[in-house]
C-alpha positions as CSV (number, residue, x, y, z in Angstrom):
1,M,186.5,52.8,13.0
2,N,186.9,56.0,11.0
3,D,183.7,57.6,9.6
4,N,183.0,61.0,8.2
5,K,179.9,61.3,10.2
6,L,180.0,64.0,12.8
7,I,178.3,63.5,16.2
8,Q,177.5,66.4,18.4
9,A,177.1,66.0,22.2
10,S,173.4,66.9,21.9
11,D,172.6,64.4,19.1
12,Q,170.3,61.6,20.0
13,I,171.9,58.3,18.9
14,V,170.3,54.8,18.6
15,A,172.7,51.9,18.1
16,T,172.3,48.2,17.9
17,L,174.6,45.2,17.5
18,E,173.1,42.2,15.7
19,L,174.5,38.7,15.2
20,K,172.6,36.4,12.8
21,G,169.5,38.5,13.1
22,R,169.5,38.5,17.0
23,V,170.1,41.8,18.8
24,L,172.9,41.4,21.2
25,A,172.9,44.9,22.6
26,S,171.1,48.2,22.0
27,V,171.7,51.7,23.3
28,C,169.9,55.1,23.0
29,S,171.8,58.1,24.3
30,G,173.0,61.6,23.7
31,D,176.4,61.3,25.3
32,F,178.5,60.1,22.5
33,R,181.2,62.0,20.6
34,S,182.2,59.4,17.9
35,I,181.2,56.2,16.4
36,A,184.1,54.6,18.1
37,D,182.6,55.7,21.5
38,I,179.3,54.0,20.5
39,A,181.1,50.8,19.5
40,N,183.0,50.7,22.8
41,C,179.8,51.2,24.7
42,I,178.0,48.4,22.8
43,F,180.8,46.0,23.2
44,S,181.0,46.6,27.0
45,Q,177.3,45.6,27.2
46,V,177.7,42.5,25.0
47,G,180.5,40.5,26.6
48,D,182.0,37.6,24.8
49,F,180.7,36.5,21.4
50,S,182.2,35.0,18.2
51,G,181.3,35.9,14.7
52,L,180.6,38.7,12.3
53,A,178.0,41.1,13.8
54,K,176.4,44.2,12.3
55,L,176.6,47.6,14.2
56,T,173.9,50.0,13.1
57,V,174.2,53.6,14.3
58,R,171.4,56.0,13.7
59,N,171.6,59.7,14.4
60,R,168.0,60.7,15.1
61,T,168.9,64.4,15.4
62,Q,170.8,64.7,12.1
63,G,168.9,62.1,10.2
64,W,171.7,59.7,9.1
65,R,172.4,56.0,9.6
66,V,175.5,53.8,9.1
67,E,176.0,50.1,9.2
68,R,179.4,48.5,9.9
69,P,180.5,44.9,10.2
70,M,182.1,44.1,13.5
71,A,184.1,40.9,13.8
72,R,184.9,39.5,17.2
73,R,186.4,36.2,18.5
74,V,186.3,34.8,22.0
75,R,189.8,34.2,23.3
76,I,190.2,30.7,24.7
77,A,192.3,30.5,27.8
78,S,195.3,28.2,27.5
């Protein structure tokens, strides 16, 4: 996930991951350095799911917001 949005360590970030209108995970923190860090944090909270979800990241300090589709598929053990 490569974005031009810069995140400072002191920025207040609010992020949610939604699937079919249902919030799977949400986080509010000031400890992130990149959108990839945020996505990793959100995915660690969610666990397994299948489908195309929407990651919304809002930087309350700088006043910007981005939305990204996030696809994930549960692996079936064989």
